[in-house]
N, C-alpha and C positions, 0 to 999 in steps of 0.2 A: 454329641457333634457329630454331621454328615461327613462321607469320605473328602468331601473338598474343602470342608473348614480344617479337618484333621491337616490334607495334602497342602494347605497354607502354611499352617502352624509348623510344619516340618520344613516347608520349604525355607521360609525366615530363618529357622532355628541354622540351619544345613550353611543357609549364604552367611551369615553372621561368622560361625566356624572356619569358612573360609575365605573373607573378608581378614578377620583377625590371625590366620595365619600368614594371607600376602602380607599386611602391614610388618607381621613380625619377620618374613625372610628378606626384606627392604630394610629394616631396620637393624636387622644382624648382618646385612652385607651377604647374605647368601643370593640376594638377588640384587643387581644393579638397576640404579637412575637410567635411564634414557640416553645415550651419548649423541643421538640425534639431535640437533638441531631444532628451537623452537620453530621455527617457518614450515619446513621439510614436514616435519611430525605433526603441523596443524594440517598442511595438504595432504598427508596419508590419512587421516583422522576424517578428514573431509571425503574421500575415495571410500571408507568402512561405510560412515553413513549413507553417501547414496547410491552404496549397496542395498543396507539394509533398509530405505526408505524403499524400495521396490523389490516386491517379495515375489515367491509364488508361492500357490496352497493347495495342500494336498489334504483333506479330510479333515479339516481344522487347523492342521501344523503349518506354518508358515517356514519355509525357504529362505533366505535373502540373499545367498551366493556369497554375503560377508566372509564366510568361513574362507573361500578360495583368497578373496583380498590379504585378508589378516595370514592366510600361509605366505602368503608371496611377500607378506613385511617381515614374517618371521625368518624366511630362510636368508634374504636380500638385507635383512638388519640385526634383529636378535629377539629373542624370547621378551624382553621386559615391553617393548615398547609394541609389538606382537598385542598383548596382554593388556596394555591400557587402550591401546585406538578401539581393540574387541569389545570392551566394556563399555568405555563413549560411544561407538557407535550403539551398542544395545540398548543404551539408557535413552538415547536420542527417537530411537525407532519406537522403543516402549511407550514414550508421550506422545508421537505421532499416529499413535494407532490406536488412543483412546477415543472409544464412541462415551461421548456426555454422559448416555443415561448409566453406562456400566462401566463408566472410567475409571470408580474407584476399586469397586469389585474385580474387573480386570489383572488392574497392576497389582493391586495385593495380592491374588493367587500366580500370575504368569509373571512376574519379574523375577523374584528370585529363582525360580525355577528354568527360565532361558540365562536367569547370571552365571547358575550353575553349570547350564549344560555348555554357555559359552568357552566357561574357563577352563571345562575336561575339553573343550573339542580342541584345544590349542594346549594346553597343560599335557596331556597323557601325547597325544604323538610327536610330540616337542621334546619330552622326558625321553622317548624311544629315541628318538632319532639323535639327541646330543649322547645318551648313552652307549649309543653303539659307533660315536666317533663323530660323528656328520659336524660342519661346520656352518656359520652364519656368513653372510656376504658372498659375494661372487663367487668366491672357493669354493661354494659347496656344488658346482657346477666340476666335478673332475671325475678320472676315475675310481678316484678312492671313496668315492661319494654313492657308490652304488649298494651297499650294503644297508650305511643310514638312511638311504632314500626309500629300499625297500622294506625297511623296519616300520619308516614314517607312514608310507603306504598301507602297510599291512594293520598299524596301529588304527589307521583313520577309520578305514573298512569295519575294522572289529568295533571299534566306539561306535560308529553308524549305525550298526546291528544292533548294539544294546541300546541305544537310543529309541529304539523300538522299541522297547520291552518297558524303557520307562517313560515313554510317553502313551505307553498304552496302563501304567499303575497311574503313574498322575493323573493324565486327567481320564481314564478309561474310555480311550481310544483305541479301537484296533488297527491299526496300520499295515499291510502285508511288508514285506523284508522288502518283495523286488520293489515295491515303491520308495524304499529307502533308501534301496541298493539304487538305483537308479537315478534319481536325484543323488546321491553321492558321485557316483561316475559324474553326472553334470558337473558337480559342483568342485569336486576335486582333480579326478585324471585330465577333463578337459582343461584344466587348469595347468596342470604340467604340463602340458604339452606350449600352450602358451609362457610359461614360465622359463621354459625352455629355447623358447625361442627368442623370448629377452635377452636368453642369457649370452645370446650370441652378439650381445650389444656390449659387452662387460665394460669395457673401456668408457663406456660411456655413464655421467654421471647414477649413484645408485634411483634416487627417486625418477629419472627418465624412465630407468629400466621398467620401475615395479609402475608407472603409469602405464608405461606400453602392455605391460602383461595385464595392466586391471583393465584397461580399455577393451581389447582383444575379447578377454573375460567378459567383461559388461557387454558386448556385441550378440555376443552368441546365449547370454541369458536373455534378453530384449527378444531374441527369436522366439528361444522357448519360451517364455509368457504371452508374447502373439500368438502362435502359434496353438499353446494349452487352450487360451482363451477363446478362441477360431471353434476349436475342435469340440469344445465344454459345452458353448453356447450358440452357437450358429444353429445344429439343430434343433434344440431346444425353443428359441427364437421362433423358428419356422412352426416347428407345432403348434406355440401358445396363438400365432398367425391362423392357424388351423384351425383351433379354438376356440376365438372369436368369431370367425367367421359360422362354425356351427351355433354358436349361441345366437349369433344375429339374424340365423337363417329360422327362428323356432316361430311357431303362428300362436302360440298362449304359454300364460304363464306357467302349467305344469308341465307343458315342454321344454320350457326356457329354463326351469331348474332341475327337469334331471338331466338334459345337457351338459347343464352349468356342472352337475354334480359329476356326473359322469368323466367330462374334461379333467376335471379337478384329480381326481381318482387315475387317470392316463397319463398327465404331466408331473405332478409331483409324487414326491416321497414324504410317506409321514408313517406314525406308528400312531395317531392319533389326530382327528382332526374334526372340527365343527364349523359351519356357515351359521351365521345370521342375516335373514330377510326380513327387511324393515320393508312391507309393501302398503303403503299410506296408511290406515288404520289397523294393520294385523302386522305380529312380527311372528316370523318360522323360525323353526330351529331346527338342524338337520345334525345328522352322524354324518361324517364325512366316510368313514369305512362301509358301513352298512345303506347308506341314503337312504336310511329312514326319519321320517322326523320322530323326535324329541324335547323332551322339557327341558329349559334354559338352560345351560351347561355352567358347573360354579365358573367355569374359567373366565367367562363374560365379566361375574361379578367382580371377579379379583381384577381384571381389566381396567373396567370401570372405575374399582376404587384405585386404584395402584396408577391409571393412565387415561385418566378421563378423555382428556382432549388430543389424544396421540393418534393421527392417522396412522402408523405404521411403529409397530414394535419389534425389536427382532433380537435373538440373543444367540450366539454362536456355539458359546459349551456350557455349560452346568452352571460352571463355577458363577456366571453373569447374572444367573436370576437372582432374582427379589426373591427374600424369604418365604415369604408368603404364596408366591406361586411355586416356589422348590417344594414347598412341605405340601403341595397338592398332588403330586405328579412323582411316578418312582425317580432313584437318581441315572437309570440308565439312561433318561430322556437325555440329549444334549440341545438339539436346536430347537427353537424355538420360533413363530414368526405371528403376527397379528395385523393383517391390513383390512383397511376400512376403505372405505371408498365413498366420494362426495356426494351429496343427496342431489338425486335427479329426480325432481317432479314429485318430492315427499317418498321416494325409495332409495333404500341403503342398504348397502350389503358389507357385512364383517367376517373373515376368513380367519381361523388361529388352526395352524398344525404345527405338531411337535413330533421330533424323530431323534432316534437315537443315534442318527449318523449327527457328524459335526459339521458347522459351518453348510447347514443346507440349504442355505436360501441366500445367497450373495443379491447384493443391488440389483446384477441386471434381473434377477428372477422377480425381486420382488417388485420392480418397473412393469413388469410384465402381468405379474398378479394383477396388480391396478388397472392396469389397461383393459383386462379382463371381466374386472370389477364393473367395469363404467360401459363395456359394452352388454354386459349381462344387466344393468341397472338402462340403458337406453332402448334395449328388447324388449323389456318389461314394459316400460314407459309405452313403446309404441304399441305392445299389443294391448294394452290398457285402452289408447284413445281409438285402436279400431273396434274395441269390444263397446268402447261406449257409443262411438258414432252408429255400429251395425243395430246395438241397442236403440239409441236413440229413435235411428229408420225403423223401428220396428215399436217401438211404443207410443200410445196418446199420451200427448203431454199433459193434458187437462185431466183424466184419472188416473193416470200412469199404470194402465192398463196397456195388454198388446194392440195394436192396429187389427184391421183386417188382413194385411201384407201379410203379419205375424202368425194371424189365424190360419190363415190359409198354407202358411210353410208350414205348421205345426199340425195341422189337422190331416194333409197329405204323407207325413211323415206316420202318421199314427196307423189310419187305415191301411197303412202297407203293411203295419205290423200284424199278422193273424192272434197271436197272444192279447191285443187289445180288447178283442170283440166279447159283446157287445159294445157299440159307440153311439152315445146320443149326443146329438146336435139341439142345443135351444136357445130361440130367438126370442130378445125381450124387450117391452118398447115402454117408455113412459106414458103412461095416457095424458090426455089435453098436456104434454109439455108448450106447447104454443102460446097456452096460456096463462102458462107462469111467468114467462118471458114477457109476454106482455101486457103482466101487472105487477109484475115486482122488477124488469129487468132483466138484460143478457149477463149482469154480472150474477145476480142470484141464482139465473137457471145454469152458469157452471157450475157456481158450489152445489144446486142442487145433484148435478151431475156426477161432481166429484163425490159426494155422501152416495149416491146409488152406485158406484163402482166398489165404494168400501163395504156396504150392507152386503153387497152379494162375495165378494172375498169372505165374508164371517160364515158364511152357510157353507162356502164349495171345500170338496176334499182337497187334500195335498196337492194330487194329482190332476185335478181337473182344470181347466184353460177356461181361462175369460177375456173377453177383447171388445173394445170396442167399435161396431161396427159402422159406427157412422150417427152422426145428428145426437138423439135421441136412443138409437137402436144399438142393443146389444149382444152378444153371441157366446155361447157356454158351450164347448169341446167334452166329451164325460165320459171317460174309458170305463171299459168293466160295469158298464150301465145299461140294464134293459130295461123296457118299456116303462115297469114298474116303477123302478126305483128313480130311473127321468123326473118322468111328474111329480114323485115324492119328492124331489132335491128342485125342481120348479116351484111347488106349494109353498115350500116352505123359504124361498124367496120372494117369493109373493106376499106370505106373510110377514117377513120380515122386513118389507116397505111398506105393507100398508098401517102394521102395529102403530109405528113412531113417526108422527109428523116429522118432518125436516124442519131443522130449525137453522135461520138463516138470518143475521143479522138482528138476532131479536124477535122474530116471525116466526109462527110456526105453521108451515106449509103442509098442509096433506097432500101426499105422493100414492100414487097406486101403478101396477104394473100390468101387462098384457104379454104371457106366455106364449110362446108356440113351441111344442117339442116334436121331434122325428128319431127314429132309433134304425141303426145297421146292426142286422141281428149275426150278422156271418161277414166272412171275406168275401166279396164281390156280389155283395147284393145291391148293392147301391153307390154311384159314385158319389164323393164328396159334395159337391155341386147339386145334387137333384137331392139330397138330404138339407142342404140349406134353404134350398127351394120349397120344400114341402116343409121344413116346421115353419119358416114364413108365410106361408099360406093358411097353418094351423095359428100362425099370431093371429091373423085378421080375419079367417071366417069363424073360427072359434074360441078366438079374443075378443077382436076390437067389436064385429060385428054379432057378438053376441053378449056385448053389455062390457065390456072392459072388466077387468081386476079379475082376469080368473086367468089358469090355468087350459090349453087344449095339446092332446097327443093328436098328429096327424093320423096314426092310426083309426082313431076312433069318429072324426069328421063323417059328419051326415048328410053335408052337401058338397 
């Protein structure tokens, strides 16, 4: 049994003992049934519920400020009324904050501990206050009440510090004492100011007095929540906007992935993280910590099995995790989030982040993450569309080889690189192609051109470049290829064309080709245009005019 299952069992055990003790105290007369009338009791309970429903979160622990209104009720009325309305408010808060996916696990773990905490928050300070002779009702505000109130405040502060260690033990969450005392100051000390202010109206109805104090405290609480949210998320949202812009400026798929991974590292806290990129017919996985490609992580299999259609799955604390996921990761991890984008043009992104911190990915961050994923998907789609248009503009649609424009761009790049030499260029022309068109039709001629391009590719080396130059002419650029090697490759292509007739629509069509070659031995010897012109001359002088179906190198021409 892991830590959180043990804590759940322990929590319900202690809760049961406290419930039995409370019932016993009421039945034996130690505690009295609240003397307050039903309508004021209901109104006071509603005040507590309002405070419970509007909470401040600090590192996964919710501070509702209901403690302050319960304290007001205790001082203005009695302990029993404060105890009951506090537990009623807690129960409503617990149910109101249940998330559908983790409702049972959250209630099973948090309710008993929250109930115990709420009981101790009022029981311990109240016991100290009453033991020191303090009074409840408007009579508490007198010179004789100084010592009891001092004891009350001391007990509250001490109890708050103890809570810090209780939370660490129960939830495995480390919250600095300073954070607890900061909240305690606003929760209790500020409340005392308003309690004293309201007590000046002590001739007024007690319900009115407590309502005044509660309203003033609630106002301060709202200011705190609003300021806290602005301070916490304003700069983060701005950073997400910058991240979305950075991703959108990427000019390629690889750059977009690199920028996305670096922005995730900058924006988010996580101890483990993984991302899945579905890019058309490919799926890539990356580790967010190392930003390196990896095999498919187990967490994606678990998510697909448990939440196959969920666009977002998040857990704030470890006890919310389902069993399979919990068994796959160390108990120190609390926050978990999985966010999947909508599919855009065959592109989909999913990110998983896991951290030791609690309440790490609130809804506002989740929304920004969804926007970031969408921005990434659109950028990838734009890059692929641009690449497609670029490729189409440089590809011969019939043979799917490069076109003349692409050949010139590639050729200029290669001859500018001294490490590519020697470089050879070969011009190829199908013999009697016009006769094939006239005899069999242009559709058959197109099929012959397609098969001709396919046979060329079968012979070429990996880094050789082939293009359709125009009509029935083709051109090759051969890196690291001297005169003899170029002639050898050209001869093998010629034989590949001649050896087996082209079969089109059940008809065998014999095809041959004439090939002219020229070579640039070293950097600066010739320009690309001169080499192409020489290869074309070798094609016609040494190939066509010499009888066709042959290979000729410009260096060996005799005329």
